[in-house]
C-alpha positions as CSV (number, residue, x, y, z in Angstrom):
1,M,-4.9,-27.9,8.3
2,P,-4.5,-31.4,6.8
3,Q,-2.8,-34.0,9.3
4,D,0.0,-34.8,6.6
5,I,1.6,-31.4,6.4
6,R,3.9,-31.8,9.3
7,C,6.3,-29.2,7.7
8,V,6.0,-26.1,5.3
9,A,7.4,-28.6,2.3
10,D,4.4,-30.7,2.6
11,V,2.3,-28.2,1.3
12,S,3.3,-28.9,-2.0
13,R,3.2,-32.7,-1.7
14,H,0.0,-33.0,0.1
15,H,-1.9,-31.2,-2.6
16,A,0.1,-32.7,-5.3
17,R,-1.2,-36.1,-3.8
18,V,-5.1,-35.2,-3.3
19,R,-5.8,-32.6,-5.8
20,P,-2.7,-33.0,-8.5
21,D,-5.1,-31.3,-11.5
22,A,-6.1,-28.3,-9.5
23,Q,-4.5,-24.7,-10.3
24,A,-1.6,-23.4,-7.5
25,L,-0.4,-20.4,-9.1
26,W,-1.2,-18.0,-11.9
27,F,1.2,-15.4,-13.5
28,E,1.0,-13.5,-16.7
29,G,-1.3,-16.4,-18.5
30,E,0.5,-19.3,-17.3
31,A,-1.4,-21.6,-14.8
32,I,0.6,-24.1,-12.7
33,S,-1.2,-26.9,-11.3
34,F,-0.6,-28.6,-7.8
35,A,1.2,-31.8,-9.4
36,Q,3.3,-29.4,-11.6
37,F,4.2,-27.3,-8.7
38,D,5.4,-30.1,-6.4
39,A,7.7,-31.5,-9.3
40,M,8.9,-28.3,-10.5
41,S,10.3,-27.7,-6.9
42,S,11.8,-31.1,-6.4
43,Q,13.6,-30.3,-9.9
44,C,14.5,-26.9,-8.1
45,A,15.8,-28.8,-4.9
46,Q,17.9,-31.2,-7.1
47,A,19.2,-28.1,-9.1
48,L,20.1,-26.6,-5.7
49,R,22.2,-29.5,-4.2
50,A,23.8,-29.9,-7.5
51,A,25.0,-26.4,-7.1
52,G,26.3,-27.0,-3.6
53,V,23.6,-25.5,-1.6
54,Q,23.2,-27.5,1.8
55,P,21.1,-27.3,4.6
56,G,20.9,-24.3,6.3
57,D,22.7,-22.0,3.4
58,R,20.9,-18.8,2.1
59,V,19.6,-18.7,-1.3
60,G,19.0,-15.1,-2.6
61,T,16.6,-14.0,-4.9
62,L,16.1,-10.5,-6.2
63,G,13.2,-10.0,-8.5
64,K,9.8,-8.7,-8.9
65,G,6.5,-11.0,-8.2
66,N,6.5,-14.2,-10.4
67,A,5.3,-17.8,-9.6
68,D,8.9,-19.1,-9.8
69,F,9.5,-17.3,-6.8
70,F,7.6,-20.1,-4.9
71,V,8.9,-22.7,-7.0
72,L,12.4,-21.6,-5.9
73,W,11.2,-21.3,-1.9
74,F,9.6,-25.0,-2.0
75,G,12.9,-26.1,-3.7
76,C,14.7,-24.7,-0.7
77,L,12.3,-25.9,2.1
78,K,12.8,-29.5,0.5
79,L,16.7,-29.3,0.8
80,R,16.3,-27.5,4.1
81,A,17.9,-24.2,3.0
82,C,16.7,-20.8,3.8
83,L,15.2,-18.2,1.1
84,T,16.6,-14.7,1.4
85,P,14.2,-12.4,-0.7
86,V,16.2,-9.1,-1.3
87,N,14.0,-5.8,-1.4
88,W,14.2,-4.9,-5.4
89,R,13.8,-1.4,-4.4
90,L,16.7,-0.9,-2.4
91,A,20.1,0.9,-3.9
92,P,23.0,-1.1,-5.3
93,P,24.9,-0.6,-2.0
94,E,22.0,-1.7,0.2
95,I,21.1,-5.1,-2.3
96,A,25.2,-5.5,-1.7
97,F,25.3,-5.6,2.1
98,I,22.3,-8.0,2.5
99,L,23.8,-10.9,0.1
100,K,27.2,-10.5,1.8
101,D,25.3,-10.3,5.2
102,A,23.5,-13.5,4.7
103,G,26.5,-15.2,2.7
104,C,24.2,-16.1,-0.3
105,K,26.6,-18.3,-2.5
106,L,23.5,-18.5,-5.1
107,L,21.4,-15.9,-6.4
108,V,18.2,-15.9,-8.5
109,V,17.6,-12.5,-10.5
110,G,15.0,-11.0,-12.4
111,Q,16.2,-9.9,-15.9
112,D,15.5,-6.2,-14.7
113,Y,18.1,-6.2,-11.9
114,A,20.5,-8.5,-13.9
115,E,22.8,-5.1,-14.9
116,T,22.7,-4.1,-11.2
117,I,24.1,-7.3,-10.0
118,A,26.7,-7.8,-12.8
119,G,27.9,-4.3,-11.3
120,L,28.4,-5.3,-7.7
121,D,31.1,-6.9,-6.1
122,L,30.0,-10.0,-4.8
123,P,33.2,-12.1,-3.9
124,D,31.5,-14.9,-2.5
125,L,28.5,-15.3,-4.8
126,D,29.8,-18.8,-6.9
127,A,26.3,-18.7,-9.2
128,V,23.6,-16.5,-10.5
129,I,20.3,-17.6,-12.5
130,Q,18.2,-15.6,-14.3
131,F,14.4,-16.1,-13.9
132,E,13.9,-15.3,-17.3
133,P,15.8,-16.8,-20.2
134,G,18.2,-14.8,-22.2
135,H,21.1,-13.8,-20.4
136,P,24.3,-14.5,-22.0
137,V,25.9,-15.7,-19.2
138,W,23.5,-16.9,-16.4
139,P,21.4,-20.1,-17.2
140,G,17.4,-19.5,-17.2
141,F,15.6,-20.7,-14.4
142,R,13.2,-23.0,-15.7
143,A,16.4,-24.6,-18.2
144,W,18.7,-24.6,-14.8
145,I,15.9,-26.7,-13.1
146,G,14.8,-28.7,-16.0
147,A,18.0,-30.6,-16.3
148,Q,17.4,-32.3,-13.0
149,P,15.0,-35.3,-12.4
150,T,11.8,-34.7,-10.4
151,I,12.7,-36.7,-7.1
152,D,12.0,-35.0,-3.8
153,P,15.1,-35.0,-1.5
154,A,12.5,-36.0,1.4
155,L,14.8,-34.2,3.8
156,A,12.9,-34.4,7.5
157,A,12.8,-30.7,8.4
158,L,13.2,-29.7,11.9
159,P,11.2,-27.1,14.1
160,D,14.3,-24.7,14.2
161,D,15.0,-24.9,10.5
162,D,14.7,-21.3,8.8
163,V,12.3,-21.4,6.2
164,I,12.3,-17.5,5.0
165,Q,15.0,-14.8,6.0
166,L,13.3,-11.3,5.6
167,Y,15.2,-8.1,6.0
168,T,14.3,-5.4,7.9
169,S,16.0,-2.1,8.4
170,G,17.6,-1.3,11.8
171,T,17.6,1.8,13.8
172,T,21.1,2.4,12.9
173,G,20.3,2.2,9.4
174,L,21.8,-1.2,8.8
175,P,19.3,-3.9,7.5
176,K,18.7,-7.1,9.8
177,G,18.1,-10.5,8.7
178,V,14.5,-12.0,10.3
179,Q,14.9,-15.7,10.9
180,L,11.5,-17.2,10.6
181,T,11.0,-20.7,11.3
182,E,9.2,-23.8,10.8
183,T,7.8,-23.1,14.3
184,N,6.9,-19.7,13.2
185,Y,4.9,-20.9,10.2
186,K,2.6,-23.2,12.4
187,A,1.7,-20.5,14.4
188,C,1.2,-18.4,11.2
189,F,-0.9,-21.2,9.9
190,A,-2.9,-21.8,13.0
191,G,-3.6,-17.9,13.4
192,A,-4.6,-17.4,10.1
193,T,-6.8,-20.0,9.4
194,Q,-8.6,-19.9,12.6
195,V,-9.9,-16.4,12.5
196,W,-9.0,-14.3,9.0
197,G,-7.1,-16.2,6.3
198,R,-9.6,-19.1,5.8
199,F,-9.3,-19.6,1.8
200,G,-11.6,-22.4,-0.1
201,A,-10.1,-24.7,-2.5
202,D,-9.9,-23.0,-5.8
203,D,-10.5,-19.5,-4.3
204,G,-8.9,-16.8,-6.1
205,V,-6.3,-15.3,-3.9
206,L,-4.6,-11.9,-5.5
207,V,-1.1,-11.7,-4.4
208,A,-0.4,-8.2,-5.0
209,M,2.5,-7.2,-2.4
210,P,6.0,-7.6,-2.7
211,L,7.1,-11.0,-2.3
212,F,10.2,-9.7,-0.1
213,H,7.6,-8.3,2.2
214,V,6.2,-10.8,4.6
215,A,2.5,-10.0,3.8
216,G,3.2,-10.7,0.0
217,A,5.3,-14.2,0.8
218,N,2.6,-15.2,3.6
219,L,-0.5,-14.7,1.4
220,G,0.9,-16.6,-1.2
221,M,2.1,-19.1,1.2
222,L,-1.4,-19.5,2.8
223,S,-3.1,-19.6,-0.8
224,L,-1.1,-22.8,-1.3
225,L,-1.6,-24.4,2.0
226,Q,-5.6,-24.1,1.6
227,G,-5.3,-25.5,-2.2
228,A,-6.4,-22.0,-3.1
229,R,-5.2,-20.3,-6.7
230,A,-2.6,-17.8,-6.3
231,V,-2.9,-15.1,-8.8
232,I,0.4,-13.3,-8.7
233,M,1.3,-9.8,-9.8
234,R,4.7,-8.8,-10.9
235,E,4.0,-5.5,-9.2
236,V,1.3,-3.1,-8.3
237,D,-0.3,-1.9,-11.2
238,I,-3.7,-0.6,-10.3
239,G,-5.6,-0.8,-13.9
240,L,-4.1,-4.5,-14.0
241,L,-5.1,-5.2,-10.3
242,L,-8.9,-4.3,-11.4
243,K,-8.8,-6.3,-14.5
244,L,-7.6,-9.8,-12.4
245,I,-10.2,-9.3,-9.9
246,E,-12.8,-9.2,-12.6
247,T,-11.4,-11.7,-14.9
248,H,-10.6,-14.3,-12.1
249,A,-13.2,-13.5,-9.8
250,I,-10.8,-13.0,-6.7
251,K,-12.3,-13.7,-3.4
252,H,-9.3,-12.7,-1.1
253,A,-6.9,-9.9,-1.8
254,F,-4.4,-8.4,0.4
255,M,-3.8,-4.3,-0.2
256,A,-1.6,-1.5,1.9
257,P,-3.9,1.3,2.8
258,A,-2.4,3.5,-0.5
259,I,-3.3,0.9,-2.8
260,I,-6.9,0.6,-1.7
261,N,-6.7,4.3,-2.0
262,M,-5.4,4.5,-5.4
263,V,-8.1,1.8,-6.4
264,L,-10.7,4.2,-5.3
265,Q,-9.0,6.9,-7.5
266,H,-8.6,4.9,-10.4
267,P,-11.3,6.1,-13.3
268,A,-11.9,2.1,-14.3
269,Q,-13.2,0.9,-10.8
270,A,-16.5,2.5,-11.2
271,D,-17.3,0.0,-14.6
272,T,-15.5,-3.0,-13.0
273,D,-17.2,-5.8,-11.8
274,L,-15.9,-6.6,-8.4
275,S,-18.8,-8.5,-6.9
276,S,-16.2,-11.4,-6.3
277,L,-14.4,-10.1,-4.0
278,R,-15.6,-11.2,-0.7
279,H,-12.5,-10.4,1.8
280,I,-10.0,-7.5,1.7
281,Y,-7.4,-7.6,4.1
282,Y,-5.3,-4.4,4.5
283,G,-2.3,-3.5,7.3
284,A,1.7,-2.8,6.8
285,S,0.6,0.7,7.5
286,P,-2.4,2.5,9.3
287,I,-5.4,4.0,7.3
288,S,-7.2,6.8,7.4
289,E,-11.2,6.2,8.4
290,E,-11.9,8.3,5.5
291,V,-10.4,6.1,2.9
292,L,-11.9,2.8,4.9
293,T,-15.4,4.3,4.5
294,R,-15.3,5.2,1.1
295,A,-14.2,1.6,0.4
296,Q,-16.6,-0.1,2.5
297,A,-19.1,1.9,0.6
298,R,-17.6,1.1,-2.6
299,F,-16.7,-2.9,-2.3
300,N,-19.2,-6.1,-1.7
301,S,-16.7,-7.1,0.8
302,D,-15.6,-7.8,4.5
303,F,-12.7,-5.7,5.5
304,M,-10.2,-7.3,8.1
305,Q,-7.5,-5.2,9.5
306,L,-4.3,-6.9,10.5
307,Y,-1.4,-5.7,12.6
308,G,2.0,-7.4,12.8
309,L,5.5,-7.0,12.2
310,T,8.0,-8.9,10.0
311,E,9.9,-10.4,13.6
312,T,6.3,-11.8,14.4
313,I,5.7,-13.4,10.8
314,G,3.0,-10.9,10.6
315,G,0.9,-12.0,13.2
316,G,-0.4,-9.9,16.1
317,T,-4.1,-8.2,16.3
318,Y,-7.0,-8.6,13.6
319,L,-9.7,-6.4,13.4
320,P,-13.0,-8.6,12.3
321,P,-15.4,-7.4,9.7
322,E,-18.2,-6.8,12.3
323,A,-16.0,-4.3,14.0
324,H,-15.8,-2.4,11.1
325,D,-19.3,-0.6,11.8
326,P,-18.6,2.9,12.4
327,A,-21.3,3.2,15.1
328,L,-18.7,0.8,17.2
329,G,-16.1,3.3,17.5
330,K,-13.5,0.8,16.4
331,L,-12.3,1.8,13.0
332,R,-9.0,3.1,14.2
333,A,-8.4,0.2,16.6
334,C,-5.9,-2.7,15.3
335,G,-8.4,-5.5,17.0
336,K,-7.9,-7.9,19.3
337,P,-4.8,-10.6,19.5
338,T,-4.7,-13.1,17.2
339,P,-5.0,-16.9,18.3
340,G,-1.8,-18.0,19.9
341,Y,-0.4,-14.5,20.3
342,E,-0.3,-12.3,23.5
343,I,0.1,-8.8,23.8
344,R,0.9,-6.6,26.6
345,I,1.4,-3.0,27.1
346,R,4.6,-2.0,29.2
347,V,5.2,1.0,31.0
348,D,8.2,1.6,33.3
349,G,8.5,-2.0,33.9
350,R,4.8,-2.7,34.5
351,D,1.9,-3.4,32.7
352,A,-0.4,-0.6,31.6
353,A,-3.7,0.1,32.8
354,V,-6.9,0.3,30.1
355,G,-6.6,3.3,28.0
356,E,-2.8,3.9,29.2
357,V,-0.2,4.5,26.4
358,G,2.9,2.2,26.6
359,E,4.9,0.1,24.2
360,I,3.4,-2.9,22.5
361,E,5.0,-6.3,23.3
362,I,4.3,-9.4,21.7
363,R,4.7,-13.0,22.8
364,S,3.8,-16.2,20.5
365,S,5.6,-19.0,18.7
366,G,5.4,-17.1,15.8
367,I,8.2,-14.9,17.2
368,M,11.4,-15.2,15.0
369,K,14.3,-16.9,16.1
370,G,16.4,-14.1,16.0
371,Y,18.4,-11.3,13.9
372,W,20.6,-13.3,11.6
373,N,24.4,-13.1,13.3
374,R,22.9,-10.2,15.8
375,P,22.8,-11.8,19.1
376,D,22.9,-8.6,20.8
377,A,20.0,-6.9,18.7
378,T,18.0,-10.4,19.2
379,A,18.7,-9.8,23.2
380,E,17.7,-6.2,22.9
381,A,14.4,-7.2,21.1
382,I,13.4,-10.1,22.8
383,C,13.3,-10.6,26.7
384,P,14.2,-13.4,28.4
385,E,10.3,-14.5,29.0
386,G,9.9,-14.3,25.3
387,W,8.4,-11.0,24.7
388,F,9.1,-8.7,21.7
389,K,9.3,-5.3,22.1
390,S,7.7,-3.9,19.2
391,G,8.8,-0.3,18.9
392,D,5.2,0.7,18.7
393,A,3.4,2.6,21.7
394,G,-0.5,1.9,22.1
395,Y,-3.1,1.2,24.3
396,F,-6.1,-1.3,25.2
397,D,-9.4,0.2,25.4
398,A,-12.1,-1.5,27.7
399,D,-13.0,-3.7,25.4
400,G,-9.8,-5.2,24.8
401,Y,-9.2,-3.4,21.4
402,L,-5.5,-2.5,20.9
403,F,-5.1,1.1,19.5
404,I,-1.6,2.2,18.0
405,H,-0.8,5.8,19.6
406,D,2.5,6.6,18.3
407,R,6.0,4.9,17.8
408,V,8.4,4.3,20.4
409,K,11.3,4.2,17.9
410,D,11.2,6.8,15.1
411,M,10.5,4.5,12.3
412,I,8.4,5.9,9.4
413,V,6.2,4.1,7.6
414,S,5.2,4.9,3.8
415,G,3.1,3.2,2.0
416,G,3.9,-0.2,3.8
417,E,7.8,0.3,3.9
418,N,9.8,1.0,6.9
419,I,11.9,3.8,6.7
420,Y,14.3,5.0,9.3
421,P,15.6,8.6,9.9
422,A,19.1,7.4,10.7
423,E,19.8,6.1,7.1
424,V,18.1,9.2,5.3
425,E,20.4,11.2,7.6
426,N,23.2,9.8,6.6
427,A,22.7,10.1,3.1
428,L,21.8,13.9,3.7
429,M,24.9,14.7,5.5
430,G,26.7,13.6,2.2
431,H,25.5,16.7,0.5
432,P,27.9,19.7,0.6
433,D,25.5,22.2,1.2
434,V,24.2,20.5,4.4
435,A,25.5,21.2,7.9
436,D,22.8,19.2,10.0
437,A,20.0,17.2,9.1
438,A,17.4,15.4,10.8
439,V,14.2,13.3,9.2
440,I,10.7,13.1,10.3
441,G,7.6,11.7,8.9
442,V,4.7,13.9,8.2
443,P,1.0,12.9,7.3
444,D,0.6,12.0,3.4
445,A,-3.0,11.4,2.2
446,R,-1.6,8.7,-0.3
447,W,1.1,6.9,1.7
448,G,0.0,7.4,5.4
449,E,3.4,9.1,6.0
450,A,6.0,10.9,3.8
451,V,9.6,11.8,4.7
452,K,10.5,15.1,5.2
453,A,14.3,16.7,5.8
454,I,14.8,19.4,8.2
455,V,17.7,21.0,7.0
456,V,20.5,23.2,8.5
457,L,22.6,24.8,5.3
458,R,26.1,25.4,5.9
459,P,26.8,29.1,5.8
460,G,26.9,31.3,2.5
461,V,24.8,28.7,0.3
462,Q,21.6,28.8,-1.0
463,A,18.9,26.1,-0.6
464,D,18.6,23.8,-3.6
465,T,15.8,21.1,-2.6
466,A,16.2,19.6,-6.0
467,S,19.6,18.8,-5.6
468,I,19.5,17.6,-2.2
469,I,16.7,15.0,-2.7
470,E,18.2,13.8,-6.2
471,H,21.7,13.5,-3.9
472,C,19.8,11.0,-1.5
473,R,18.0,9.1,-4.4
474,A,21.4,8.4,-5.6
475,Q,22.6,6.8,-2.1
476,I,19.6,5.1,-0.9
477,A,16.4,3.3,-2.5
478,G,13.8,6.2,-4.0
479,Y,11.1,5.7,-1.4
480,K,13.2,6.3,1.2
481,A,14.6,9.9,0.0
482,P,12.8,12.9,1.3
483,K,9.9,13.9,-0.2
484,S,10.3,17.3,0.9
485,V,12.7,19.7,2.6
486,D,12.2,22.4,4.7
487,Y,15.1,24.7,6.4
488,I,16.4,25.9,9.8
489,A,18.9,27.8,11.5
490,V,19.5,25.1,14.0
491,L,18.0,21.6,15.2
492,P,16.7,21.6,18.5
493,R,18.9,19.0,20.9
494,N,18.9,17.8,24.3
495,P,21.7,18.2,26.6
496,S,23.6,14.8,25.3
497,G,23.0,16.4,22.0
498,K,20.0,13.9,20.6
499,V,18.0,15.6,18.1
500,L,14.6,16.4,19.6
501,R,12.6,15.1,16.8
502,R,9.2,14.9,18.6
503,Q,9.5,18.7,18.4
504,L,10.2,19.0,15.0
505,R,7.2,16.4,14.4
506,D,4.4,18.2,16.1
507,P,3.5,21.0,14.2
508,Y,2.9,18.7,11.4
509,W,0.6,16.4,13.6
510,Q,-1.5,18.9,15.4
511,G,-5.3,18.0,15.3
512,R,-4.4,14.7,14.7
513,T,-5.6,12.0,17.3
514,R,-2.8,9.5,16.1
515,K,0.7,10.4,15.8
516,V,1.4,8.1,12.8
517,G,-0.2,8.2,9.0
């Protein structure tokens, strides 16, 4: 990493000095050079300042992928403010909760969600800007920043400054804001550029993951850090993804396993020139060996698995290309610790033996500062010695490779998205026909896991699965809603009343060595 990059905002400053005409970002036909990117982000910082944004304030954004996301992010960085992206797949009440919880007074929204925002009660929101021009009331983003001078505020960032606040659902169903700092990003930069994320200047990097996700945000940031060219997708469209790889000679791409599987099944992939693709990074959810071996046969690429969490700024372990040889028996492994990350397995307050399953704990300067305004949740997640409790269960083999076995918590991972049963169960219990309900993750060939509801009906009613699923879709994001519903006379519970979720899950996972998708 260049010595003059002392904080995250220095990324745009450095490349504007040393290679101003090189492409930084490409989105839907528009290329933005590093000089333009640096100037635009300075204008954005001035526009934020004029709107009353102060260091430490949260600036919200809700919209699908676009280049101006990064202009906004660096505008916040130059003002020492914190960007707060909102998952655009959430239901309106969930969006409102996050904006209120973060205390966002300014929001930049995509036009697809303008009507949603206009219909929410957000009394603390002082200003709304729309990424695209044309809203009858809200200014367009480019015009809004264009009225400002290209003067960098040149504020000195502090190690503890929050760079981005990403929201992850909690076991209670309430989202928690993960505070990721300047110090965290130094750990991210160091770990990535040492072992997996080495991008050459001008390399094409495909940013297809959502930018509210740590994988999408970080891949774009690592591309900018190293002077590569980030080719950004609005959202995943497999046909367009294939076309972009071919026309932009993409060398590096991150794909969730579900996306890799969809690429392999797309009719256009057989006739697409994918020879430029040198590195495929995958993670966010487990991958089946069958999908991985088919992908290795199709792509002329090195594969690298990454395991981490939002709370660890995506860092944890990496499985290098050489470990993807099926003869080594490591295809189910997550890999070895990323430089700068320590990992241990804990069982009953002690370190686990080789092969013994326990909770995965991670320690690094990449571990989040904490959950925004949730000191109790932070203290529960991070012990005084700095170990973060992942909620995942796994083990180390004799060669030091980490394998995920199961989850300590009941989280479901479907297509790379975290889903917590309590949140779905709350929605289910609002249906007039439902007397009791539990939610589990079951195997799904496309998404890794799918949400299944196990429902006890009220006496005298007939099962109406479509009605139950549609009711949930009206209450929570569509991807969280059950994909199927089974019916049962009574839910199994322990003496204290807790649902025995494992007992419900086991029949669906029989014959599998790993109890996740």
